[in-house]
N, C-alpha and C positions, 0 to 999 in steps of 0.2 A: 504494500500500500504506500503510495506517495504521500508524504506529509511535510508540512512546514511547521516549525515549532509554534505551538499555541494556536494553530489555525485548524487543525484536524486534517483528515485525508482529502486529497484532491478528488472531487466527484465530477463526472461528466454527464450532462443531460443532453441526449441526442434527440432532437425533435425532427420527426419525419412526417411531412404532409402526405396523405394518401396519394397514390398515383391517379392519373386521369380516369375519371369515371364516365360511364355511358349514361344516357338519359332516356331509357326505354319508356315508351308511352304506357301509362297505367301502372307504373312501378313506384311504390312509395320511396321517398328519399332515402330512408334507412336501408332499403333493400337494393339500391342501385349498384350494379357490378362495375368492374373495371372495363374501360373501353380498350380496344386493341392497343392503342398507344400506352395505356396504363399497364397492360400485361407485358409490354416491352420495357417500360421504365422502372417498374418495381424490382425486377431482378438486377437492373443496372444500379439501383440504389443499394441493394444488398452487396453487390460487388464493390461499390464505392466505399461502403463502411468497412469491408474487409481490407481493402487496399490502404485505407487510412488508419488501420489498426484501431478501429473504433467500434469493435463488436461489444454488444451489451451483455451484462450479467443477468439482466431481467428486461422484459418488454412489457409495457402497458399499452393496450390497443383498444381503440373504440370498437364497439360491437357492430358498427355499420358494415355491410357486406364489402364495400370498396376498401375499407381500412383493413378488414380481416384478410382479404385477398392480397393486399399490398404486403402485409406481414408474411403470409404464406410464401409468396414469390420471392421476397427479399431474403427471408431467413433460409430459404432453400439453397442459397448461394454459400452458406457457411457449413463447415464440417458438422458441428453439433450446435443447433440453435439453442439459445437459452430458454428458460421457462417464460411463458407469456401469460399475462392476465388480461382477459377481455373485460373491460370495465364500461358498463352502460353510461356512467357519468361523463365519459369522454366524448359522447355524441351530444351535440347541442350544448356543450359546456361553455362556461365563461372562464376567465383567467383564475378566479378563486376556486372553481371546481377542479381545474387542471392542477393547480398548485396543491390542493387538498390531496389529490390522488398521488402526486409526487411525494408529498410529505409522509405518506404511509409506507414508503419504500423502506425495506429493512436496511439497517446501517451497513451491513456487509456488502451491499451492492455498490460498486464504484462507478459503473457506467450503466445508465438507465436509458432505454429507448422509449420514446413516447410517440405513438402513431395516432394522428387525429386529423382535424379539419381546420380550415380557415373560415373566418378571419381570426378565430380564437388562438391558433398556434402562433400567428404573427404577433398578436397582442401579448401572448405569454413571453415570447422571445424578447420583444422590445421592453416589456416590464422587468424581466429578470436581468437583462444586460445593462450593467452600469457603464460598460464601455465595450468596444469591439476592436478587433485587430483590423488594420487597413480600412477598407470601406464596407466591412461586413454589416454593420448596423444600418447604414444607409441602403444597402442592397436589400436587406430583409424588409425594411420599411417601405421601399419602393415596390417590391414584388416578391412574394414567397410562393412560387408556383407549385403545381402538383409535383410530387416526388422530390421536392426540395428538402435538403437536410441542413439543419443548423446545429452546431455543437457549442454548448455552453459549459464553462468550467468554473468551479467554485470550491473553495475549501470550507469544510465544516465538519463538526463531530457527527452529524446525522443529516438526513435529507430535510428534516424539519427546519434546519438552519438556512435553507435556501429561501431567499426573500428578494423582493423587487430591488433592483439596483446592485445586487451582490455578486453577480456572475460576470464573467468575461466571455463574450461571443468570439470564439476562436476560429470558427469556420462556417461558411455558408456555400453550399454547392447544389447544383441541379443536374443530377445524372440523367442521361437519356440513353435509351436502348436503341439498338440498330434496327432499321426497317428491314423486313425480309424481302 
């Protein structure tokens, strides 16, 4: 575990917006599946996390079909996917709901993956990030598209210590899959 004296271990919150979804007629929003582009981009997101050495110890995922499919396709890119918790609070959540779910994370989890929806994920990243490296904060604020990944780092004795303005936004990337 990486620590700094008096600050607790370094924790990483990896925020992944679900991949591009379809809009089939007559299908409720919660049940919308991934579109073909989403089925290409979700595995690319999984590969990007592996290449960045940013694999999670635990994943929290919205119960929406498009979020669950994003998790399945992204995590299939890893040797052994971590445990996942499908949390209904992450669908139609606000920042306080998302933060409440993160705060419940066991302290032994160093890297947490959160898969959900916009605009709430953008709001969460902007609320937590006291600062960003390079132009990452500006990029997230301008657009956090489908399959986008933001990585926030913070020191703390537990996930409950993660609070607005206390994290550093270290990375923002938008992986895209190859067209067949």
